[in-house]
C-alpha positions in Angstrom: 0.0 0.0 0.0 2.9 2.4 0.8 4.6 1.6 -2.5 1.4 2.1 -4.4 0.8 5.5 -2.7 4.4 6.5 -3.4 4.1 5.7 -7.1 0.7 7.5 -7.3 2.3 10.6 -5.8 5.1 10.4 -8.4 2.6 10.1 -11.2 0.6 13.1 -9.9 3.8 15.1 -9.5 4.9 14.3 -13.1 1.5 15.3 -14.4 1.6 18.6 -12.6 5.0 19.3 -14.1 3.6 18.7 -17.5 0.8 21.2 -16.7 3.4 23.8 -15.8 5.2 23.1 -19.1 1.9 23.6 -20.9 1.5 27.0 -19.3 5.0 27.9 -20.0 5.0 27.0 -23.7 2.0 29.4 -24.2 3.6 32.2 -22.1 1.0 31.9 -19.4 1.5 32.4 -15.7 0.5 29.7 -13.2 -0.2 32.4 -10.7 -2.9 34.1 -12.8 -6.3 32.7 -13.8 -6.8 31.9 -17.5 -8.5 34.7 -19.4 -11.1 32.7 -21.3 -12.4 29.3 -22.4 -10.1 29.3 -25.4 -7.0 29.5 -23.1 -8.5 26.8 -20.9 -9.0 24.5 -23.8 -5.5 25.2 -25.2 -3.8 24.4 -21.9 -5.7 21.2 -21.3 -5.1 20.0 -24.9 -1.4 20.8 -24.6 -1.0 19.0 -21.3 -2.9 16.0 -22.6 -0.8 15.9 -25.7 2.4 16.0 -23.7 1.1 13.3 -21.4 -0.1 10.9 -24.0 2.6 11.5 -26.7 5.8 12.3 -24.7 7.9 12.9 -27.9 5.8 16.1 -28.4 7.4 17.7 -25.4 10.6 18.3 -27.3 9.3 18.5 -30.9 6.3 20.8 -30.1 8.0 23.2 -27.8 6.4 26.5 -28.9 2.8 27.9 -29.0 2.9 28.1 -32.8 4.0 24.5 -33.2 1.2 23.3 -30.8 -1.4 25.4 -32.6 -0.4 23.9 -36.0 -0.3 20.3 -34.7 -3.5 20.1 -32.6 -5.9 20.0 -35.6 -3.9 17.0 -37.0 -3.4 15.3 -33.6 -5.8 12.4 -34.6 -3.3 11.4 -37.3 -0.6 10.9 -34.7 -2.9 9.4 -32.1 -6.2 8.1 -33.5 -7.9 8.0 -30.1 -7.3 11.8 -29.6 -10.9 13.0 -30.1 -12.4 10.2 -27.9 -9.8 11.0 -25.2 -10.8 14.7 -25.3 -14.5 13.7 -24.9 -13.5 11.6 -22.0 -11.7 14.5 -20.4 -14.9 16.6 -20.8 -16.8 13.9 -18.9 -14.3 14.2 -16.0 -14.8 18.0 -16.0 -18.5 17.4 -15.7 -18.0 15.0 -12.8 -15.8 17.5 -11.0 -18.4 20.3 -11.6 -21.1 18.0 -10.2 -19.0 17.3 -7.1 -18.6 21.1 -6.5 -22.3 22.0 -7.2 -23.1 22.8 -3.6 -20.2 25.3 -3.4 -21.0 27.2 -6.6 -23.2 30.2 -6.8 -26.2 29.1 -8.9 -26.7 32.7 -10.2 -23.3 32.8 -11.8 -23.6 31.8 -15.5 -19.9 32.0 -16.4 -18.1 28.6 -15.9 -14.7 29.5 -14.5 -14.2 26.2 -12.7 -11.0 25.3 -14.6 -9.4 28.6 -15.0 -6.9 28.4 -12.2 -3.7 26.3 -12.1 -4.9 24.5 -8.9 -8.2 23.4 -10.5 -6.5 22.3 -13.7 -3.9 20.3 -11.7 -6.9 18.5 -9.9 -8.3 17.8 -13.4 -5.1 16.4 -14.8 -4.5 14.2 -11.7 -8.0 12.7 -12.3 -7.0 12.1 -16.0 -3.7 10.4 -14.9 -5.6 8.1 -12.5 -8.2 7.0 -15.0 -6.6 7.1 -18.4 -5.3 3.5 -18.2 -8.7 1.9 -18.0 -10.0 4.3 -20.6 -7.1 3.4 -22.9 -7.9 -0.3 -22.5 -11.1 0.3 -24.4 -9.0 1.0 -27.5 -6.9 -2.0 -26.7 -10.0 -4.2 -26.9 -10.9 -2.6 -30.2 -7.5 -3.4 -31.5 -7.7 -7.0 -30.3 -11.1 -7.4 -32.0 -9.7 -6.1 -35.3 -6.8 -8.6 -35.1 -9.2 -11.5 -34.4 -11.3 -10.4 -37.4 -8.3 -10.9 -39.6 -8.1 -14.6 -38.7 -9.4 -17.1 -41.2 -12.8 -18.5 -40.6 -12.6 -21.3 -37.9 -9.1 -20.3 -36.9 -8.6 -20.1 -33.2 -4.8 -20.2 -32.6 -4.2 -16.6 -31.7 -2.3 -15.9 -34.9 -2.8 -13.7 -38.0 -1.1 -14.2 -41.3 1.4 -11.5 -41.9 -0.1 -10.5 -45.2 -3.5 -9.9 -43.6 -1.8 -8.1 -40.7 -0.4 -5.4 -43.0 -3.3 -5.4 -45.5 -5.3 -2.6 -44.1 -2.3 -0.3 -43.5 -1.0 -0.9 -47.0 -4.4 0.0 -48.5 -4.4 3.2 -46.4 -7.5 2.0 -44.6 -6.0 1.3 -41.2 -3.7 3.3 -38.8 -2.8 0.3 -36.6 -0.5 -2.6 -37.3 2.5 -0.7 -38.7 5.3 -2.6 -36.8 8.1 -3.8 -38.9 8.9 -7.6 -39.2 12.2 -7.0 -37.4 10.4 -5.4 -34.5 7.8 -8.1 -34.3 10.6 -10.7 -34.2 12.4 -8.9 -31.5 9.1 -8.6 -29.5 8.5 -12.4 -29.9 5.3 -11.7 -31.8 6.5 -13.2 -35.1 5.8 -16.9 -35.8 8.0 -17.9 -38.8 8.2 -21.6 -37.9 6.4 -22.3 -41.2 7.9 -19.8 -43.8 4.9 -20.3 -46.0 2.5 -19.1 -43.3 4.5 -16.5 -41.4 2.1 -15.2 -38.7 1.8 -12.5 -36.0 1.0 -13.7 -32.5 -2.0 -11.7 -31.3 -1.3 -11.4 -27.5 2.3 -10.7 -28.0 1.8 -7.7 -30.3 -1.2 -6.5 -28.3 0.9 -6.2 -25.1 4.0 -4.9 -26.9 5.7 -1.6 -26.0 4.5 0.0 -29.2 1.0 0.0 -27.9 1.9 1.9 -24.7 1.3 5.6 -24.1 2.8 8.1 -21.7 6.2 6.3 -21.7 8.4 9.3 -21.0 8.4 8.7 -17.2 10.9 6.3 -15.8 8.3 4.7 -13.4 5.0 4.3 -15.3 3.5 3.9 -18.7 0.0 3.1 -20.0 -0.2 -0.3 -21.7 -3.0 -2.7 -22.6 -4.3 -4.6 -19.6 -2.7 -8.1 -19.8 -5.5 -10.7 -19.4 -2.8 -13.4 -19.0 -1.9 -11.8 -15.6 -5.5 -12.2 -14.4 -5.6 -15.8 -15.5 -2.3 -16.6 -13.8 -3.5 -14.8 -10.6 -6.5 -17.0 -10.5 -4.4 -20.2 -10.8 -2.0 -19.0 -8.1 -4.8 -18.2 -5.7 -6.4 -21.7 -6.1 -3.3 -23.8 -6.3 -1.4 -21.8 -3.6 1.9 -23.5 -4.5 4.7 -23.4 -7.1 3.7 -26.7 -8.7 0.5 -28.6 -9.4 -0.6 -32.0 -10.8 -1.9 -32.1 -14.4 -5.3 -33.3 -13.1 -5.6 -30.3 -10.7 -4.7 -27.9 -13.5 -7.1 -29.5 -16.0 -10.0 -29.3 -13.5 -9.2 -25.6 -12.7 -8.5 -24.3 -16.2 -11.6 -25.9 -17.6 -13.7 -23.6 -15.3 -11.8 -20.4 -16.2 -13.1 -18.0 -18.8 -11.7 -15.0 -20.7 -13.3 -12.6 -23.1 -12.8 -15.1 -26.0 -13.1 -18.4 -24.1 -16.4 -19.6 -22.5 -16.3 -21.8 -19.4 -17.0 -24.4 -18.2 -15.5 -26.4 -21.1 -13.8 -29.7 -21.8 -10.1 -29.3 -22.6 -9.0 -31.1 -25.7 -7.0 -34.3 -25.5 -4.1 -32.5 -27.1 -4.0 -29.9 -24.3 -4.2 -32.7 -21.7 -1.4 -34.6 -23.3 0.8 -31.5 -23.5 0.3 -30.9 -19.8 1.1 -34.5 -19.0 4.4 -34.3 -21.0 5.4 -31.2 -19.0 4.7 -33.1 -15.8 6.8 -36.0 -16.9 9.8 -33.7 -17.1 9.3 -32.5 -13.6 8.6 -35.6 -11.4 4.9 -35.7 -12.1 4.2 -32.0 -11.4 3.8 -28.9 -13.5 5.9 -25.8 -12.5 3.4 -22.9 -12.6 6.0 -20.2 -13.5 8.0 -22.1 -16.0 8.3 -21.4 -19.7 6.5 -24.6 -20.8 3.4 -23.9 -18.7 3.3 -20.3 -20.0 3.3 -21.8 -23.5 0.6 -24.2 -22.5 -1.6 -21.4 -21.2 -1.2 -19.7 -24.6 -2.6 -22.8 -26.3 -5.4 -23.0 -23.7 -6.3 -19.3 -24.1 -4.9 -18.4 -27.6 -6.6 -15.1 -28.1 
């Protein structure tokens, strides 16, 4: 709990510093309230841009550069407009929380004109953007699964289909080079005639993370494999388990692409037995072979 609170404070501090940078790049003082809604929108958009796309902090370091880039921000980050709408929802939530303190006869909305109030807003953004970003991750996963051949359920997409949408200028995802995919462990070239991209490995890759400038946090897709392993660890409560115990447990576990309960195939059972034969009749839960087996059990 102490570690989590410490990291949270560091994230908030990093966010506040980005807000200061946003003020500075537009020549605004943190000690003075913003003059109008246009300045408010500009500062929020700039801070959000610096937070989500850290490279912009160096390359877009003037007010003119920011003003030129913002209309085209969706090209650099396709989720930009949706993220801005989400931030507006957070603003609405904070306004609602403060409704008892606001004079109902004042029509002007100056709630987010001070540095303190904008810092509160951006801290809320930093706290919630991970779960919001995961919605886009699920969209990306569904697009990848749609690229599989009919009846295919091995968590792989042929490389030609992976690049098909991008090459036709119809898709902004899936631009990673084959060299990067191989380095990431997301390229299956065991059969040269059917070189494929491994869906989970590319989904959880670093290229799909945002806000990576900080040394202590980044925003990546929520790894469903972690949740599955956590369930196994809770039930088994030990470093090893028998094949029978794992079959009984895994057959009751579901994911967003696997429905439980189910009967595990004879092939999966045999693979688990072979792992146990190499380890005195038990399966090490944190070994490479069991991790590979889990990928076959939950391929997508």
